[in-house]
N, CA, C and O atoms as CSV, one atom per row, in Angstrom:
chain,resi,resn,atom,element,x,y,z
A,1,MET,N,N,22.637,-8.590,-2.831
A,1,MET,CA,C,23.928,-8.238,-3.557
A,1,MET,C,C,23.647,-6.932,-3.656
A,1,MET,O,O,22.479,-6.718,-3.980
A,2,GLU,N,N,24.513,-5.703,-3.438
A,2,GLU,CA,C,24.575,-4.430,-4.201
A,2,GLU,C,C,25.667,-3.935,-4.799
A,2,GLU,O,O,26.739,-4.528,-4.681
A,3,PHE,N,N,25.546,-2.637,-5.619
A,3,PHE,CA,C,26.866,-2.314,-6.157
A,3,PHE,C,C,26.166,-0.800,-6.381
A,3,PHE,O,O,24.936,-0.792,-6.422
A,4,PHE,N,N,26.718,0.199,-6.494
A,4,PHE,CA,C,27.276,1.553,-7.042
A,4,PHE,C,C,27.146,2.300,-8.038
A,4,PHE,O,O,28.279,2.170,-8.501
A,5,VAL,N,N,26.728,2.856,-8.598
A,5,VAL,CA,C,26.758,3.649,-9.835
A,5,VAL,C,C,27.274,5.144,-9.907
A,5,VAL,O,O,26.344,5.924,-9.702
A,6,GLU,N,N,28.094,5.567,-10.064
A,6,GLU,CA,C,28.803,6.985,-10.006
A,6,GLU,C,C,29.213,7.715,-11.204
A,6,GLU,O,O,29.766,7.305,-12.224
A,7,LEU,N,N,28.824,8.884,-10.862
A,7,LEU,CA,C,28.786,9.868,-12.270
A,7,LEU,C,C,30.901,10.368,-11.568
A,7,LEU,O,O,31.418,10.516,-10.461
A,8,TYR,N,N,31.466,10.450,-13.228
A,8,TYR,CA,C,32.763,11.370,-12.973
A,8,TYR,C,C,32.775,12.019,-14.302
A,8,TYR,O,O,32.148,11.906,-15.356
A,9,ASP,N,N,33.868,12.842,-13.771
A,9,ASP,CA,C,33.941,13.829,-14.751
A,9,ASP,C,C,34.917,13.458,-15.925
A,9,ASP,O,O,35.997,12.968,-15.596
A,10,PRO,N,N,34.643,13.646,-17.309
A,10,PRO,CA,C,34.846,12.514,-18.119
A,10,PRO,C,C,36.382,13.219,-18.930
A,10,PRO,O,O,37.025,12.645,-19.809
A,11,SER,N,N,36.717,14.699,-18.283
A,11,SER,CA,C,37.757,15.986,-18.938
A,11,SER,C,C,38.731,15.426,-17.105
A,11,SER,O,O,39.955,15.488,-17.221
A,12,GLY,N,N,38.423,15.141,-16.222
A,12,GLY,CA,C,39.251,15.079,-15.232
A,12,GLY,C,C,40.812,14.166,-15.441
A,12,GLY,O,O,41.128,13.631,-16.504
A,13,THR,N,N,41.556,14.147,-14.329
A,13,THR,CA,C,42.921,13.135,-14.117
A,13,THR,C,C,42.075,12.123,-13.939
A,13,THR,O,O,40.895,11.827,-13.750
A,14,ALA,N,N,43.618,11.537,-14.134
A,14,ALA,CA,C,43.692,10.168,-14.069
A,14,ALA,C,C,42.885,9.876,-12.709
A,14,ALA,O,O,42.530,8.698,-12.748
A,15,GLY,N,N,42.512,10.417,-11.669
A,15,GLY,CA,C,41.877,9.861,-10.806
A,15,GLY,C,C,40.709,9.633,-10.945
A,15,GLY,O,O,40.184,8.979,-10.044
A,16,MET,N,N,40.030,9.980,-11.865
A,16,MET,CA,C,38.689,10.136,-12.231
A,16,MET,C,C,38.274,10.741,-11.043
A,16,MET,O,O,38.035,10.085,-10.029
A,17,PRO,N,N,38.137,12.411,-11.135
A,17,PRO,CA,C,37.078,12.882,-9.618
A,17,PRO,C,C,35.658,13.295,-10.232
A,17,PRO,O,O,35.235,13.765,-11.288
A,18,LYS,N,N,35.237,12.938,-9.212
A,18,LYS,CA,C,33.807,12.249,-9.095
A,18,LYS,C,C,32.880,13.839,-8.948
A,18,LYS,O,O,33.235,14.876,-8.388
A,19,PHE,N,N,31.884,13.596,-9.521
A,19,PHE,CA,C,30.935,14.608,-9.491
A,19,PHE,C,C,30.523,14.755,-8.149
A,19,PHE,O,O,31.286,14.050,-7.488
A,20,TYR,N,N,29.680,15.327,-7.383
A,20,TYR,CA,C,29.619,15.991,-6.190
A,20,TYR,C,C,27.946,16.117,-6.095
A,20,TYR,O,O,27.233,16.596,-6.977
A,21,GLY,N,N,27.470,15.536,-4.732
A,21,GLY,CA,C,25.807,16.166,-5.243
A,21,GLY,C,C,25.108,14.586,-4.949
A,21,GLY,O,O,25.439,13.471,-5.353
A,22,ASP,N,N,23.979,15.059,-4.046
A,22,ASP,CA,C,23.254,13.791,-3.780
A,22,ASP,C,C,22.706,12.855,-4.709
A,22,ASP,O,O,22.258,11.762,-4.362
A,23,ASP,N,N,22.740,13.325,-6.042
A,23,ASP,CA,C,21.687,12.794,-7.140
A,23,ASP,C,C,22.980,12.403,-7.975
A,23,ASP,O,O,22.867,12.503,-9.197
A,24,THR,N,N,24.130,11.994,-7.491
A,24,THR,CA,C,25.515,11.649,-8.687
A,24,THR,C,C,25.714,10.401,-8.433
A,24,THR,O,O,26.709,9.895,-8.952
A,25,GLN,N,N,24.723,9.433,-7.456
A,25,GLN,CA,C,25.588,7.718,-7.082
A,25,GLN,C,C,23.951,7.291,-6.650
A,25,GLN,O,O,23.107,7.801,-5.913
A,26,THR,N,N,23.992,6.244,-7.406
A,26,THR,CA,C,23.022,5.464,-6.915
A,26,THR,C,C,23.456,3.812,-6.746
A,26,THR,O,O,24.518,3.309,-7.113
A,27,ARG,N,N,22.282,3.116,-6.065
A,27,ARG,CA,C,22.573,2.066,-5.104
A,27,ARG,C,C,21.997,0.730,-5.960
A,27,ARG,O,O,20.853,0.472,-5.586
A,28,VAL,N,N,22.476,-0.178,-6.996
A,28,VAL,CA,C,21.708,-0.880,-7.395
A,28,VAL,C,C,21.815,-2.475,-6.387
A,28,VAL,O,O,22.717,-2.926,-5.682
A,29,THR,N,N,20.602,-2.927,-6.698
A,29,THR,CA,C,20.296,-3.750,-5.490
A,29,THR,C,C,19.800,-5.089,-6.704
A,29,THR,O,O,18.757,-4.948,-7.341
A,30,ILE,N,N,20.691,-6.346,-6.895
A,30,ILE,CA,C,20.114,-7.392,-7.460
A,30,ILE,C,C,19.874,-8.568,-6.193
A,30,ILE,O,O,20.475,-9.073,-5.245
A,31,LEU,N,N,18.181,-8.623,-7.098
A,31,LEU,CA,C,17.280,-9.368,-6.218
A,31,LEU,C,C,17.410,-10.747,-5.852
A,31,LEU,O,O,18.406,-11.154,-6.451
A,32,ASP,N,N,16.797,-11.877,-5.022
A,32,ASP,CA,C,16.958,-13.100,-5.356
A,32,ASP,C,C,16.292,-13.017,-6.176
A,32,ASP,O,O,15.600,-12.007,-6.049
A,33,GLU,N,N,16.005,-13.755,-7.352
A,33,GLU,CA,C,14.857,-13.738,-8.149
A,33,GLU,C,C,13.671,-15.124,-8.156
A,33,GLU,O,O,12.669,-15.325,-8.842
A,34,ASP,N,N,14.493,-16.113,-6.783
A,34,ASP,CA,C,13.705,-17.218,-6.695
A,34,ASP,C,C,12.493,-17.163,-5.146
A,34,ASP,O,O,11.894,-18.073,-4.574
A,35,PHE,N,N,12.553,-15.220,-4.823
A,35,PHE,CA,C,12.029,-15.530,-3.726
A,35,PHE,C,C,10.895,-13.862,-4.067
A,35,PHE,O,O,11.001,-12.674,-4.371
A,36,PRO,N,N,9.711,-15.096,-3.678
A,36,PRO,CA,C,8.052,-14.069,-4.335
A,36,PRO,C,C,8.446,-12.631,-3.526
A,36,PRO,O,O,8.299,-11.663,-4.272
A,37,GLY,N,N,8.804,-12.360,-2.482
A,37,GLY,CA,C,8.923,-10.865,-2.106
A,37,GLY,C,C,7.835,-10.844,-0.722
A,37,GLY,O,O,7.051,-11.650,-0.220
A,38,ASN,N,N,8.345,-9.241,-0.393
A,38,ASN,CA,C,7.436,-9.379,0.963
A,38,ASN,C,C,6.467,-8.237,0.587
A,38,ASN,O,O,6.749,-7.403,-0.273
A,39,ILE,N,N,5.123,-8.249,1.389
A,39,ILE,CA,C,4.328,-7.689,0.389
A,39,ILE,C,C,4.324,-6.272,1.947
A,39,ILE,O,O,4.957,-6.645,2.935
A,40,SER,N,N,3.805,-5.161,2.025
A,40,SER,CA,C,3.611,-3.980,2.913
A,40,SER,C,C,3.147,-2.785,2.217
A,40,SER,O,O,3.424,-2.551,1.041
A,41,PHE,N,N,2.271,-1.858,3.133
A,41,PHE,CA,C,1.693,-0.824,2.200
A,41,PHE,C,C,2.879,0.440,1.941
A,41,PHE,O,O,3.947,0.597,2.532
A,42,GLU,N,N,2.502,0.948,1.260
A,42,GLU,CA,C,3.723,2.191,1.130
A,42,GLU,C,C,3.470,3.059,1.463
A,42,GLU,O,O,4.057,3.870,0.746
A,43,GLU,N,N,2.838,3.619,2.261
A,43,GLU,CA,C,2.537,5.004,3.628
A,43,GLU,C,C,1.621,3.931,4.664
A,43,GLU,O,O,0.744,3.091,4.460
A,44,THR,N,N,2.353,4.463,5.900
A,44,THR,CA,C,1.477,3.575,7.251
A,44,THR,C,C,0.263,4.697,7.433
A,44,THR,O,O,-0.861,4.380,7.821
A,45,GLN,N,N,0.545,5.677,7.189
A,45,GLN,CA,C,-0.510,6.559,7.563
A,45,GLN,C,C,-1.929,7.265,6.293
A,45,GLN,O,O,-1.401,6.952,5.226
A,46,HIS,N,N,-2.905,7.771,6.013
A,46,HIS,CA,C,-2.940,8.407,5.274
A,46,HIS,C,C,-4.365,9.680,6.133
A,46,HIS,O,O,-5.190,9.459,7.020
A,47,SER,N,N,-4.146,10.574,5.557
A,47,SER,CA,C,-5.216,11.492,5.803
A,47,SER,C,C,-5.750,11.878,4.130
A,47,SER,O,O,-5.072,12.102,3.127
A,48,ILE,N,N,-7.115,11.848,4.310
A,48,ILE,CA,C,-8.123,12.496,3.149
A,48,ILE,C,C,-9.296,13.445,3.139
A,48,ILE,O,O,-9.906,13.247,4.190
A,49,ASN,N,N,-9.837,14.303,2.495
A,49,ASN,CA,C,-10.799,15.463,2.485
A,49,ASN,C,C,-11.752,14.329,2.944
A,49,ASN,O,O,-11.540,13.161,2.619
A,50,LYS,N,N,-13.076,14.796,3.903
A,50,LYS,CA,C,-13.981,14.314,4.007
A,50,LYS,C,C,-15.133,14.538,2.485
A,50,LYS,O,O,-16.322,14.317,2.254
A,51,ARG,N,N,-14.194,14.979,1.875
A,51,ARG,CA,C,-15.584,15.571,0.298
A,51,ARG,C,C,-15.373,14.403,-0.773
A,51,ARG,O,O,-16.141,14.196,-1.712
A,52,HIS,N,N,-13.987,13.522,-0.435
A,52,HIS,CA,C,-13.610,12.037,-1.357
A,52,HIS,C,C,-14.742,11.399,-1.235
A,52,HIS,O,O,-15.527,11.401,-0.287
A,53,ASP,N,N,-14.815,10.622,-2.657
A,53,ASP,CA,C,-15.961,9.407,-2.214
A,53,ASP,C,C,-15.135,8.007,-1.950
A,53,ASP,O,O,-15.703,6.918,-1.867
A,54,HIS,N,N,-13.645,8.201,-1.824
A,54,HIS,CA,C,-12.890,6.773,-1.616
A,54,HIS,C,C,-11.174,6.955,-1.659
A,54,HIS,O,O,-10.688,7.599,-2.589
A,55,ILE,N,N,-10.536,6.523,-0.901
A,55,ILE,CA,C,-9.303,6.225,-0.686
A,55,ILE,C,C,-8.200,5.102,-1.361
A,55,ILE,O,O,-8.151,3.932,-0.983
A,56,GLU,N,N,-7.494,5.564,-2.224
A,56,GLU,CA,C,-6.528,4.334,-3.033
A,56,GLU,C,C,-5.246,4.289,-1.865
A,56,GLU,O,O,-4.509,5.211,-1.517
A,57,ILE,N,N,-5.280,2.651,-1.337
A,57,ILE,CA,C,-4.306,2.221,-0.449
A,57,ILE,C,C,-2.998,1.270,-1.228
A,57,ILE,O,O,-2.940,0.045,-1.340
A,58,LYS,N,N,-2.001,2.325,-1.705
A,58,LYS,CA,C,-0.945,1.333,-2.413
A,58,LYS,C,C,-0.344,0.737,-1.994
A,58,LYS,O,O,0.538,1.301,-1.348
A,59,ILE,N,N,-0.304,-1.291,-2.011
A,59,ILE,CA,C,0.383,-1.618,-1.704
A,59,ILE,C,C,1.576,-2.854,-2.423
A,59,ILE,O,O,1.323,-3.810,-3.156
A,60,LEU,N,N,2.765,-2.430,-1.935
A,60,LEU,CA,C,3.928,-2.912,-2.931
A,60,LEU,C,C,4.534,-4.288,-2.281
A,60,LEU,O,O,4.588,-4.862,-1.194
A,61,ARG,N,N,4.873,-4.420,-3.367
A,61,ARG,CA,C,6.223,-6.123,-3.517
A,61,ARG,C,C,7.490,-5.659,-3.588
A,61,ARG,O,O,7.986,-4.941,-4.456
A,62,THR,N,N,8.145,-6.270,-2.291
A,62,THR,CA,C,9.697,-5.938,-2.387
A,62,THR,C,C,10.527,-6.642,-1.862
A,62,THR,O,O,10.180,-7.275,-0.865
A,63,GLU,N,N,11.987,-6.767,-2.394
A,63,GLU,CA,C,12.454,-7.641,-2.042
A,63,GLU,C,C,12.734,-8.825,-2.989
A,63,GLU,O,O,13.563,-9.695,-2.725
A,64,GLY,N,N,11.912,-8.798,-4.223
A,64,GLY,CA,C,11.769,-10.582,-5.229
A,64,GLY,C,C,10.355,-9.948,-5.342
A,64,GLY,O,O,9.638,-9.166,-4.719
A,65,SER,N,N,10.333,-10.928,-6.803
A,65,SER,CA,C,8.663,-10.804,-7.590
A,65,SER,C,C,8.352,-12.191,-8.565
A,65,SER,O,O,7.713,-12.294,-9.612
A,66,ASP,N,N,9.173,-13.318,-7.657
A,66,ASP,CA,C,9.218,-14.218,-8.355
A,66,ASP,C,C,8.048,-15.228,-7.856
A,66,ASP,O,O,7.999,-15.789,-6.761
A,67,GLY,N,N,6.935,-15.341,-9.137
A,67,GLY,CA,C,5.859,-16.708,-9.078
A,67,GLY,C,C,4.508,-15.498,-7.893
A,67,GLY,O,O,4.574,-14.306,-7.593
A,68,GLN,N,N,3.812,-16.220,-7.666
A,68,GLN,CA,C,2.608,-15.302,-6.842
A,68,GLN,C,C,2.445,-15.070,-5.703
A,68,GLN,O,O,2.894,-16.002,-5.037
A,69,ILE,N,N,2.115,-14.462,-5.228
A,69,ILE,CA,C,1.956,-13.833,-3.486
A,69,ILE,C,C,0.963,-13.446,-3.444
A,69,ILE,O,O,0.615,-12.939,-4.511
A,70,SER,N,N,-0.090,-13.408,-2.316
A,70,SER,CA,C,-0.861,-13.476,-2.165
A,70,SER,C,C,-1.092,-12.781,-0.660
A,70,SER,O,O,-0.530,-13.358,0.271
A,71,CYS,N,N,-1.846,-11.635,-0.364
A,71,CYS,CA,C,-2.021,-11.331,1.342
A,71,CYS,C,C,-3.840,-11.167,1.530
A,71,CYS,O,O,-4.583,-11.063,0.553
A,72,ASN,N,N,-4.274,-11.170,2.806
A,72,ASN,CA,C,-5.785,-10.683,2.685
A,72,ASN,C,C,-5.817,-8.985,3.745
A,72,ASN,O,O,-5.375,-8.659,4.847
A,73,ILE,N,N,-6.273,-8.579,3.104
A,73,ILE,CA,C,-6.485,-7.331,3.449
A,73,ILE,C,C,-8.201,-6.708,4.349
A,73,ILE,O,O,-9.233,-6.907,3.708
A,74,ARG,N,N,-8.249,-6.427,4.918
A,74,ARG,CA,C,-9.623,-6.111,5.783
A,74,ARG,C,C,-9.162,-4.870,6.377
A,74,ARG,O,O,-8.012,-4.596,6.721
A,75,THR,N,N,-10.402,-4.021,6.469
A,75,THR,CA,C,-10.652,-2.620,7.498
A,75,THR,C,C,-10.573,-3.111,8.544
A,75,THR,O,O,-10.326,-4.294,8.778
A,76,GLN,N,N,-10.801,-2.149,9.395
A,76,GLN,CA,C,-10.842,-2.193,11.433
A,76,GLN,C,C,-10.809,-1.289,11.729
A,76,GLN,O,O,-9.851,-0.543,11.530
A,77,PRO,N,N,-12.189,-0.883,12.525
A,77,PRO,CA,C,-11.986,0.032,13.548
A,77,PRO,C,C,-11.264,0.866,14.535
A,77,PRO,O,O,-11.511,0.423,15.657
A,78,CYS,N,N,-10.914,1.320,14.556
A,78,CYS,CA,C,-9.853,1.888,15.717
A,78,CYS,C,C,-10.776,2.212,17.044
A,78,CYS,O,O,-11.812,2.821,17.309
A,79,GLN,N,N,-9.668,1.357,17.782
A,79,GLN,CA,C,-10.519,2.037,19.148
A,79,GLN,C,C,-10.062,3.490,19.795
A,79,GLN,O,O,-8.967,4.041,19.683
A,80,ALA,N,N,-11.299,3.963,20.545
A,80,ALA,CA,C,-10.882,5.362,20.987
A,80,ALA,C,C,-9.987,5.278,22.113
A,80,ALA,O,O,-9.972,4.325,22.892
A,81,THR,N,N,-9.240,6.290,22.186
A,81,THR,CA,C,-8.155,6.852,23.032
A,81,THR,C,C,-8.622,7.812,23.863
A,81,THR,O,O,-8.581,8.838,23.184
A,82,ALA,N,N,-9.031,8.074,24.910
A,82,ALA,CA,C,-9.809,9.752,25.377
A,82,ALA,C,C,-8.733,10.530,25.339
A,82,ALA,O,O,-7.619,10.122,25.667
A,83,GLY,N,N,-8.904,11.371,25.054
A,83,GLY,CA,C,-7.933,12.657,24.842
A,83,GLY,C,C,-7.214,12.631,23.813
A,83,GLY,O,O,-6.354,13.494,23.635
A,84,LEU,N,N,-7.420,11.680,22.979
A,84,LEU,CA,C,-6.375,11.912,21.673
A,84,LEU,C,C,-7.351,11.624,20.302
A,84,LEU,O,O,-7.175,12.162,19.209
A,85,ASP,N,N,-8.055,10.981,20.519
A,85,ASP,CA,C,-8.851,11.207,18.928
A,85,ASP,C,C,-9.356,12.284,18.620
A,85,ASP,O,O,-9.456,13.169,19.471
A,86,PHE,N,N,-9.835,12.483,17.212
A,86,PHE,CA,C,-10.258,13.244,16.709
A,86,PHE,C,C,-11.527,13.025,16.387
A,86,PHE,O,O,-12.259,13.942,16.015
A,87,GLY,N,N,-12.052,11.372,16.532
A,87,GLY,CA,C,-13.037,11.258,16.425
A,87,GLY,C,C,-13.157,9.585,15.187
A,87,GLY,O,O,-12.585,9.409,14.111
A,88,ILE,N,N,-13.851,8.910,15.730
A,88,ILE,CA,C,-13.833,7.701,15.447
A,88,ILE,C,C,-14.965,7.063,14.214
A,88,ILE,O,O,-16.171,6.817,14.257
A,89,ALA,N,N,-13.686,6.914,12.889
A,89,ALA,CA,C,-14.887,5.993,11.523
A,89,ALA,C,C,-15.848,5.214,12.310
A,89,ALA,O,O,-15.616,4.502,13.288
A,90,GLN,N,N,-17.112,5.495,11.652
A,90,GLN,CA,C,-17.986,3.878,11.564
A,90,GLN,C,C,-17.778,3.280,10.484
A,90,GLN,O,O,-17.293,3.967,9.584
A,91,GLU,N,N,-17.962,2.344,10.300
A,91,GLU,CA,C,-18.706,1.243,9.573
A,91,GLU,C,C,-19.809,1.629,8.687
A,91,GLU,O,O,-20.854,2.173,9.042
A,92,TYR,N,N,-19.444,1.267,7.406
A,92,TYR,CA,C,-21.008,1.814,6.873
A,92,TYR,C,C,-21.443,3.181,6.939
A,92,TYR,O,O,-22.553,3.399,6.453
A,93,VAL,N,N,-20.839,4.111,7.412
A,93,VAL,CA,C,-21.313,5.280,7.670
A,93,VAL,C,C,-20.185,6.428,6.667
A,93,VAL,O,O,-20.297,7.268,5.774
A,94,ASP,N,N,-19.121,5.801,7.498
A,94,ASP,CA,C,-17.659,6.745,7.217
A,94,ASP,C,C,-16.775,6.061,5.833
A,94,ASP,O,O,-16.076,6.495,4.917
A,95,TYR,N,N,-17.197,4.957,6.229
A,95,TYR,CA,C,-16.293,4.388,5.529
A,95,TYR,C,C,-16.871,2.666,4.803
A,95,TYR,O,O,-17.188,1.886,5.701
A,96,GLU,N,N,-17.001,2.123,3.447
A,96,GLU,CA,C,-17.292,0.794,3.461
A,96,GLU,C,C,-16.229,-0.305,3.627
A,96,GLU,O,O,-15.226,-0.482,2.935
A,97,PRO,N,N,-16.814,-1.260,5.076
A,97,PRO,CA,C,-15.562,-2.339,5.122
A,97,PRO,C,C,-14.665,-3.008,3.776
A,97,PRO,O,O,-14.584,-2.625,2.609
A,98,ILE,N,N,-14.315,-3.664,4.181
A,98,ILE,CA,C,-13.515,-4.740,3.498
A,98,ILE,C,C,-12.945,-5.315,3.549
A,98,ILE,O,O,-11.850,-5.001,4.014
A,99,ASN,N,N,-13.264,-7.045,2.991
A,99,ASN,CA,C,-12.142,-8.000,3.798
A,99,ASN,C,C,-11.970,-8.909,2.489
A,99,ASN,O,O,-12.744,-9.809,2.164
A,100,GLN,N,N,-10.977,-8.568,1.891
A,100,GLN,CA,C,-10.510,-9.414,0.437
A,100,GLN,C,C,-9.106,-9.901,0.491
A,100,GLN,O,O,-8.357,-9.869,1.468
A,101,ARG,N,N,-8.860,-10.355,-0.694
A,101,ARG,CA,C,-7.519,-11.191,-0.339
A,101,ARG,C,C,-6.987,-10.212,-2.161
A,101,ARG,O,O,-7.519,-9.979,-3.247
A,102,VAL,N,N,-5.392,-9.901,-1.327
A,102,VAL,CA,C,-5.247,-9.397,-2.403
A,102,VAL,C,C,-4.051,-10.343,-3.176
A,102,VAL,O,O,-3.418,-11.115,-2.456
A,103,THR,N,N,-3.662,-10.278,-4.964
A,103,THR,CA,C,-3.111,-11.263,-5.427
A,103,THR,C,C,-2.013,-10.960,-6.467
A,103,THR,O,O,-2.381,-10.750,-7.623
A,104,PHE,N,N,-0.871,-10.924,-6.206
A,104,PHE,CA,C,0.124,-9.718,-6.916
A,104,PHE,C,C,0.613,-11.518,-8.042
A,104,PHE,O,O,1.017,-12.573,-7.553
A,105,PRO,N,N,0.406,-11.273,-9.268
A,105,PRO,CA,C,1.468,-12.811,-10.275
A,105,PRO,C,C,2.456,-11.970,-10.347
A,105,PRO,O,O,2.690,-10.827,-9.955
A,106,ALA,N,N,3.248,-13.199,-11.229
A,106,ALA,CA,C,5.114,-13.240,-10.949
A,106,ALA,C,C,5.342,-11.890,-11.822
A,106,ALA,O,O,5.025,-11.496,-12.945
A,107,ASN,N,N,5.924,-11.489,-10.919
A,107,ASN,CA,C,7.171,-10.041,-11.643
A,107,ASN,C,C,6.287,-8.779,-11.410
A,107,ASN,O,O,6.602,-7.749,-12.007
A,108,VAL,N,N,4.873,-8.784,-10.332
A,108,VAL,CA,C,4.155,-7.470,-10.122
A,108,VAL,C,C,4.468,-7.086,-8.955
A,108,VAL,O,O,4.545,-7.794,-7.951
A,109,SER,N,N,4.759,-5.368,-9.092
A,109,SER,CA,C,5.137,-5.213,-7.625
A,109,SER,C,C,4.494,-4.026,-6.553
A,109,SER,O,O,4.844,-3.346,-5.589
A,110,GLU,N,N,3.445,-4.248,-7.322
A,110,GLU,CA,C,2.488,-2.611,-6.721
A,110,GLU,C,C,1.194,-2.900,-7.310
A,110,GLU,O,O,0.908,-3.129,-8.485
A,111,THR,N,N,0.372,-2.840,-6.138
A,111,THR,CA,C,-1.256,-2.769,-6.814
A,111,THR,C,C,-1.962,-1.963,-5.722
A,111,THR,O,O,-1.496,-2.040,-4.585
A,112,VAL,N,N,-3.280,-1.023,-5.996
A,112,VAL,CA,C,-3.846,-0.420,-5.205
A,112,VAL,C,C,-5.424,-1.068,-4.842
A,112,VAL,O,O,-6.415,-1.223,-5.556
A,113,VAL,N,N,-5.168,-1.357,-3.437
A,113,VAL,CA,C,-7.028,-1.194,-3.010
A,113,VAL,C,C,-7.483,0.197,-2.992
A,113,VAL,O,O,-6.754,1.167,-2.783
A,114,LYS,N,N,-9.246,0.236,-3.321
A,114,LYS,CA,C,-9.699,1.361,-3.239
A,114,LYS,C,C,-11.046,1.056,-2.111
A,114,LYS,O,O,-11.978,0.286,-2.343
A,115,ILE,N,N,-10.856,1.890,-0.839
A,115,ILE,CA,C,-11.561,2.201,-0.295
A,115,ILE,C,C,-13.150,2.644,0.150
A,115,ILE,O,O,-13.140,3.257,1.217
A,116,MET,N,N,-14.057,2.527,-0.238
A,116,MET,CA,C,-15.693,3.590,-0.464
A,116,MET,C,C,-15.710,4.493,0.701
A,116,MET,O,O,-15.653,3.919,1.789
A,117,LEU,N,N,-15.776,5.811,0.715
A,117,LEU,CA,C,-16.210,6.373,1.140
A,117,LEU,C,C,-17.339,7.375,1.869
A,117,LEU,O,O,-18.148,7.856,1.076
A,118,GLY,N,N,-17.474,7.691,3.044
A,118,GLY,CA,C,-19.046,8.655,2.738
A,118,GLY,C,C,-20.195,7.904,2.584
A,118,GLY,O,O,-20.385,6.727,2.891
A,119,ALA,N,N,-21.249,9.038,1.868
A,119,ALA,CA,C,-22.012,8.808,1.509
A,119,ALA,C,C,-21.869,7.401,0.218
A,119,ALA,O,O,-21.076,7.106,-0.676
A,120,GLY,N,N,-22.942,6.926,0.698
A,120,GLY,CA,C,-23.503,5.857,-0.314
A,120,GLY,C,C,-23.417,4.464,-0.004
A,120,GLY,O,O,-23.982,3.634,-0.716
A,121,THR,N,N,-22.553,4.050,1.309
A,121,THR,CA,C,-21.847,3.136,2.282
A,121,THR,C,C,-22.802,2.794,3.327
A,121,THR,O,O,-22.227,2.175,4.223
A,122,GLU,N,N,-23.921,2.946,3.530
A,122,GLU,CA,C,-24.528,2.321,4.221
A,122,GLU,C,C,-25.228,0.976,3.834
A,122,GLU,O,O,-25.763,0.670,2.768
A,123,ALA,N,N,-25.081,0.249,4.995
A,123,ALA,CA,C,-25.394,-1.192,5.217
A,123,ALA,C,C,-26.993,-1.153,4.434
A,123,ALA,O,O,-27.661,-0.122,4.358
A,124,GLN,N,N,-27.426,-2.500,3.884
A,124,GLN,CA,C,-28.484,-2.674,3.288
A,124,GLN,C,C,-28.957,-3.327,4.673
A,124,GLN,O,O,-28.369,-4.081,5.449
A,125,PRO,N,N,-30.393,-2.693,4.700
A,125,PRO,CA,C,-30.884,-4.086,6.192
A,125,PRO,C,C,-30.704,-5.279,5.866
A,125,PRO,O,O,-30.749,-5.540,4.664
A,126,ALA,N,N,-30.434,-6.417,6.887
A,126,ALA,CA,C,-30.722,-7.829,6.374
A,126,ALA,C,C,-31.843,-8.028,6.200
A,126,ALA,O,O,-32.614,-7.079,6.346
A,127,LYS,N,N,-32.439,-9.524,5.768
A,127,LYS,CA,C,-33.261,-10.054,5.233
A,127,LYS,C,C,-33.086,-11.367,6.684
A,127,LYS,O,O,-32.166,-11.946,7.262
A,128,THR,N,N,-34.961,-11.306,6.757
A,128,THR,CA,C,-35.044,-12.163,8.256
A,128,THR,C,C,-36.032,-12.813,7.718
A,128,THR,O,O,-37.098,-12.253,7.461
A,129,ALA,N,N,-35.708,-14.617,7.376
A,129,ALA,CA,C,-36.762,-15.110,6.974
A,129,ALA,C,C,-37.659,-15.710,8.227
A,129,ALA,O,O,-37.118,-16.267,9.182
A,130,THR,N,N,-39.057,-15.539,8.122
A,130,THR,CA,C,-39.963,-15.732,9.420
A,130,THR,C,C,-40.369,-17.154,9.620
A,130,THR,O,O,-39.578,-17.909,9.055
A,131,PRO,N,N,-40.901,-17.491,9.957
A,131,PRO,CA,C,-41.249,-19.460,10.248
A,131,PRO,C,C,-42.345,-19.619,9.248
A,131,PRO,O,O,-42.515,-20.670,8.630
A,132,ASP,N,N,-43.286,-18.268,9.060
A,132,ASP,CA,C,-44.327,-18.603,8.230
A,132,ASP,C,C,-43.805,-18.991,6.365
A,132,ASP,O,O,-44.313,-19.786,5.575
A,133,GLY,N,N,-42.490,-17.940,6.172
A,133,GLY,CA,C,-42.338,-17.658,5.041
A,133,GLY,C,C,-42.126,-16.763,4.640
A,133,GLY,O,O,-41.270,-16.698,3.758
A,134,GLU,N,N,-42.809,-15.597,5.094
A,134,GLU,CA,C,-42.894,-14.669,4.733
A,134,GLU,C,C,-41.645,-13.179,4.962
A,134,GLU,O,O,-41.888,-12.085,4.452
């Protein structure tokens, strides 16, 4: 359900002359309060300077906020496209991969996921058990 709120000149005539401009009207949307909402990224593409140690990705909950809602988020390496790619980021070299659950409590409409970049994201060597226990 939606309606508009508009600004008018208080000294206007009986016809209530409306003020003009992009910021003289706003749309109000009444959300279905029984709906948990939809989850999406605020932006579908991000760029960040190589010198940063992390990037923050904002996730939004729209069109409702009733109750708790969750989603899973994970990083995924890009696939190379000949002649089109600037370079493919490598897990544990250029970024620390994540695979986690994001939960929005009731009435919470946004959250931020932090992904570590660059130095300090190298994978730790895997420990291998040997048959003699060493």
